[in-house]
C-alpha positions as CSV (number, residue, x, y, z in Angstrom):
1,X,27.3,0.3,13.3
2,X,28.4,-3.1,12.2
3,X,30.8,-4.3,14.8
4,X,32.5,-6.7,12.3
5,X,33.9,-3.6,10.5
6,X,35.6,-1.9,13.5
7,X,39.1,-1.5,12.9
8,X,42.0,-2.8,14.9
9,X,42.9,0.9,15.9
10,X,39.5,1.8,17.1
11,X,39.5,3.3,20.6
12,X,36.6,0.9,21.7
13,X,39.0,-2.2,21.0
14,X,41.9,-0.7,22.9
15,X,39.6,0.1,26.0
16,X,37.6,-3.0,25.8
17,X,39.9,-6.2,25.9
18,X,37.0,-8.3,26.4
19,X,35.6,-7.4,23.2
20,X,37.0,-10.4,21.3
21,X,35.9,-12.8,23.6
22,X,32.2,-11.4,23.6
23,X,32.6,-11.3,19.6
24,X,33.7,-15.0,19.6
25,X,30.6,-15.9,21.9
26,X,28.2,-14.5,19.6
27,X,29.8,-16.1,16.4
28,X,30.0,-19.5,18.1
29,X,26.7,-19.6,20.2
30,X,24.2,-21.6,18.4
31,X,21.2,-19.6,20.0
32,X,22.7,-16.3,18.8
33,X,21.2,-15.4,15.0
34,X,21.9,-12.5,12.9
35,X,18.7,-11.4,11.2
36,X,19.3,-11.7,7.6
37,X,17.1,-9.3,5.3
38,X,18.2,-10.7,2.0
39,X,17.3,-14.1,2.9
40,X,14.0,-12.9,4.4
41,X,12.8,-11.2,1.0
42,X,13.8,-14.3,-0.7
43,X,11.6,-16.5,1.3
44,X,8.8,-13.9,1.0
45,X,9.0,-13.7,-2.9
46,X,9.0,-17.6,-3.1
47,X,5.8,-17.6,-0.7
48,X,4.2,-15.1,-3.1
49,X,5.3,-16.7,-6.3
50,X,3.7,-20.1,-5.3
51,X,0.2,-18.3,-5.1
52,X,0.0,-16.7,-8.3
53,X,-2.5,-17.5,-11.0
54,X,-5.4,-18.7,-9.3
55,X,-7.7,-15.8,-10.8
56,X,-10.6,-16.0,-8.6
57,X,-12.3,-18.1,-5.8
58,X,-15.6,-18.5,-3.8
59,X,-16.0,-20.0,-0.6
60,X,-18.6,-20.5,2.4
61,X,-17.2,-19.6,5.6
62,X,-18.2,-20.1,9.6
63,X,-17.1,-17.6,12.0
64,X,-16.8,-18.7,15.8
65,X,-16.5,-15.8,18.2
66,X,-15.3,-17.0,21.7
67,X,-15.1,-14.4,24.7
68,X,-12.7,-14.9,27.6
69,X,-15.5,-17.0,29.6
70,X,-15.5,-19.5,26.9
71,X,-19.2,-18.3,25.4
72,X,-19.2,-18.7,21.8
73,X,-21.4,-17.0,19.0
74,X,-21.6,-18.5,15.3
75,X,-21.9,-16.4,12.1
76,X,-22.1,-17.7,8.5
77,X,-20.7,-15.7,5.5
78,X,-20.1,-16.2,1.6
79,X,-16.8,-14.9,0.2
80,X,-15.5,-14.1,-3.1
81,X,-11.9,-13.2,-4.1
82,X,-10.5,-12.0,-7.3
83,X,-6.6,-11.9,-8.0
84,X,-5.4,-8.5,-9.8
85,X,-2.3,-8.3,-11.9
86,X,0.1,-5.7,-10.8
87,X,-1.7,-5.0,-7.6
88,X,-3.4,-6.4,-4.6
89,X,-6.3,-8.7,-4.5
90,X,-9.9,-8.0,-4.1
91,X,-12.3,-9.7,-1.6
92,X,-16.2,-9.4,-0.8
93,X,-17.6,-11.1,2.1
94,X,-21.3,-11.2,3.0
95,X,-22.8,-12.3,6.3
96,X,-26.0,-14.4,5.9
97,X,-26.6,-15.3,9.7
98,X,-27.3,-14.7,12.3
99,X,-30.3,-12.3,11.6
100,X,-28.8,-9.3,13.4
101,X,-25.9,-9.1,11.0
102,X,-27.7,-10.6,7.9
103,X,-27.0,-8.5,4.7
104,X,-23.8,-7.0,6.1
105,X,-21.0,-6.8,3.3
106,X,-17.5,-6.1,3.6
107,X,-15.4,-5.0,0.4
108,X,-11.7,-4.8,0.5
109,X,-9.3,-3.7,-2.4
110,X,-5.6,-4.6,-1.5
111,X,-2.9,-2.5,-2.9
112,X,0.7,-3.1,-3.4
113,X,1.5,0.8,-2.9
114,X,-0.4,3.1,-0.7
115,X,-3.4,2.3,1.7
116,X,-6.0,-0.6,1.0
117,X,-9.4,0.6,0.2
118,X,-12.2,-1.0,2.5
119,X,-15.8,-0.5,2.9
120,X,-18.4,-1.9,5.1
121,X,-22.3,-1.8,4.0
122,X,-24.6,-1.9,7.2
123,X,-28.0,-2.8,6.2
124,X,-29.7,-1.3,9.4
125,X,-28.6,1.9,8.4
126,X,-28.8,1.6,4.6
127,X,-25.2,3.0,3.9
128,X,-21.8,2.2,3.1
129,X,-19.2,3.2,5.5
130,X,-15.6,3.7,4.3
131,X,-12.8,2.2,6.6
132,X,-10.5,5.0,7.3
133,X,-6.7,4.3,7.5
134,X,-6.6,5.2,11.3
135,X,-9.5,2.4,11.9
136,X,-8.0,-0.3,10.2
137,X,-6.4,-1.7,13.4
138,X,-10.0,-2.0,14.6
139,X,-11.8,-5.2,15.2
140,X,-13.8,-6.7,12.2
141,X,-17.1,-7.3,13.0
142,X,-16.5,-7.8,16.9
143,X,-13.9,-10.6,16.0
144,X,-10.3,-10.8,16.7
145,X,-9.2,-10.1,13.2
146,X,-8.6,-6.6,12.4
147,X,-9.6,-5.0,9.2
148,X,-5.9,-4.8,8.2
149,X,-5.8,-8.7,8.7
150,X,-8.3,-9.1,6.0
151,X,-6.0,-7.9,3.1
152,X,-4.1,-10.0,0.7
153,X,-0.2,-10.5,1.2
154,X,1.7,-8.3,-0.8
155,X,5.7,-7.9,-0.6
156,X,5.7,-4.1,-1.0
157,X,3.9,-3.8,2.4
158,X,6.7,-4.9,4.5
159,X,10.5,-5.1,5.3
160,X,11.6,-8.9,6.0
161,X,14.2,-10.6,8.0
162,X,15.0,-14.3,8.1
163,X,15.4,-15.2,11.6
164,X,16.0,-18.8,12.1
165,X,15.0,-22.3,11.0
166,X,12.8,-24.3,13.5
167,X,11.0,-27.8,13.6
168,X,7.5,-27.9,15.1
169,X,5.9,-31.5,15.3
170,X,8.5,-32.8,12.8
171,X,7.9,-29.9,10.1
172,X,10.9,-27.7,9.1
173,X,9.9,-24.2,9.0
174,X,11.5,-20.8,8.2
175,X,10.8,-18.1,10.8
176,X,10.6,-14.6,9.0
177,X,9.9,-11.3,10.6
178,X,7.8,-8.6,8.8
179,X,7.7,-5.3,9.7
180,X,4.6,-3.1,8.2
181,X,5.4,0.3,6.2
182,X,2.3,1.6,7.2
183,X,2.8,3.9,10.2
184,X,-0.9,3.6,11.1
185,X,-0.7,-0.3,11.3
186,X,-1.7,-1.7,14.7
187,X,1.4,-3.9,14.6
188,X,5.0,-3.1,15.2
189,X,6.0,-6.3,13.6
190,X,4.9,-9.9,12.7
191,X,6.5,-13.3,13.0
192,X,5.8,-15.8,10.5
193,X,6.4,-19.5,10.6
194,X,6.5,-21.0,6.9
195,X,7.0,-24.7,6.0
196,X,10.0,-25.2,3.8
197,X,8.4,-27.7,1.5
198,X,5.4,-25.5,0.3
199,X,6.0,-22.2,1.9
200,X,2.6,-22.2,3.7
201,X,2.0,-20.2,6.8
202,X,1.6,-22.2,9.9
203,X,1.6,-19.5,12.5
204,X,1.8,-15.8,12.6
205,X,2.7,-13.9,16.0
206,X,1.4,-10.1,15.9
207,X,3.1,-7.8,18.2
208,X,1.3,-4.3,19.1
209,X,2.8,-1.0,18.8
210,X,4.8,-1.3,22.2
211,X,6.3,-4.6,20.8
212,X,4.1,-6.6,23.2
213,X,2.4,-9.9,21.9
214,X,-0.8,-9.1,20.9
215,X,-2.4,-12.2,19.0
216,X,-1.5,-15.5,17.5
217,X,-2.8,-16.7,14.1
218,X,-2.7,-20.6,13.3
219,X,-3.5,-22.2,10.1
220,X,-4.8,-25.9,9.9
221,X,-6.3,-28.3,7.7
222,X,-4.7,-27.4,4.5
223,X,-5.9,-28.9,1.2
224,X,-4.5,-28.6,-2.3
225,X,-6.5,-26.9,-5.2
226,X,-5.6,-27.0,-8.9
227,X,-2.6,-29.3,-8.1
228,X,-0.9,-25.9,-7.1
229,X,-2.9,-23.9,-4.5
230,X,-2.9,-24.6,-0.8
231,X,-5.8,-23.2,1.4
232,X,-6.1,-23.6,5.2
233,X,-9.7,-24.5,5.9
234,X,-9.3,-23.5,9.8
235,X,-7.7,-20.4,11.0
236,X,-7.9,-19.4,14.7
237,X,-6.8,-15.9,15.9
238,X,-6.2,-16.0,19.8
239,X,-6.0,-12.5,21.5
240,X,-3.5,-13.1,24.3
241,X,-4.2,-9.6,26.0
242,X,-8.1,-10.1,26.2
243,X,-8.3,-13.9,26.4
244,X,-10.7,-13.8,23.4
245,X,-10.5,-15.9,20.2
246,X,-12.0,-16.1,16.7
247,X,-12.1,-19.3,14.5
248,X,-12.9,-19.1,10.5
249,X,-13.7,-22.4,9.0
250,X,-13.9,-22.2,5.3
251,X,-15.9,-24.8,3.1
252,X,-16.9,-25.1,-0.3
253,X,-13.8,-23.5,-2.0
254,X,-14.1,-23.1,-5.8
255,X,-11.7,-21.5,-8.2
256,X,-11.8,-19.9,-11.7
257,X,-15.5,-19.3,-11.4
258,X,-15.5,-16.3,-13.7
259,X,-15.7,-13.4,-11.3
260,X,-14.9,-10.0,-12.9
261,X,-13.9,-6.8,-11.5
262,X,-17.3,-5.2,-11.5
263,X,-18.3,-8.0,-9.1
264,X,-16.2,-5.9,-6.6
265,X,-17.5,-2.4,-7.2
266,X,-18.4,-0.8,-4.1
267,X,-21.8,0.3,-5.8
268,X,-23.0,-3.2,-5.7
269,X,-22.9,-3.4,-2.0
270,X,-26.4,-2.0,-1.4
271,X,-27.8,-4.5,-3.9
272,X,-26.1,-7.6,-2.5
273,X,-28.4,-10.3,-1.2
């Protein structure tokens, strides 16, 4: 019930004379913010609109895994991405180093409606494994990124709420909460910090199904491509519950290289070199 709509004749107002004092505190207090679904969706739409039209891209990546003791392990990958009209994007990641993961390939077909399609090719077994919906909250290749973190941002997957404005290191930011529609998601909600100038994500907090803070993802070292598309070259995911972290460093990004749908067919996974 919306307490602003309570009538004067309501039994609640007759029995609680302090109601108006409490209400005035809520309205006047600068720390009290009512979530705004309309504004939240508007911000999310603008974020999406600013990243349309890039067509396809390729990149090299380094994955740095760090355990709770501070020990690290490095992996090198190649990544291809394809923008798909009226649906989610497609992505292909191939591991080149170290030797024990060389040839492993991950293919993702994001969707605006329904579950995403994801497959993992394991060269040691010489077979393609489909990632089921119930396993998409699991860790990707031992990292702090879940399989569901590796899909494109699609408006249809969430309910949005604008929470507040915030400034960090002199940068003005929107703070937006997004709640996944997928009941099998590992997250109850996510809180996203977006800068007001370019609508780029600067930080995301991930809350588990019990609504406890699970992970924080930060975006750093943004660069502009094609005079329109911003890409963060460093992503760091910290797991607050395990003390582990994963850093992704992106290099050699190229756009509009001529990739096509056939380059993202699951049947090519076994032939990738």
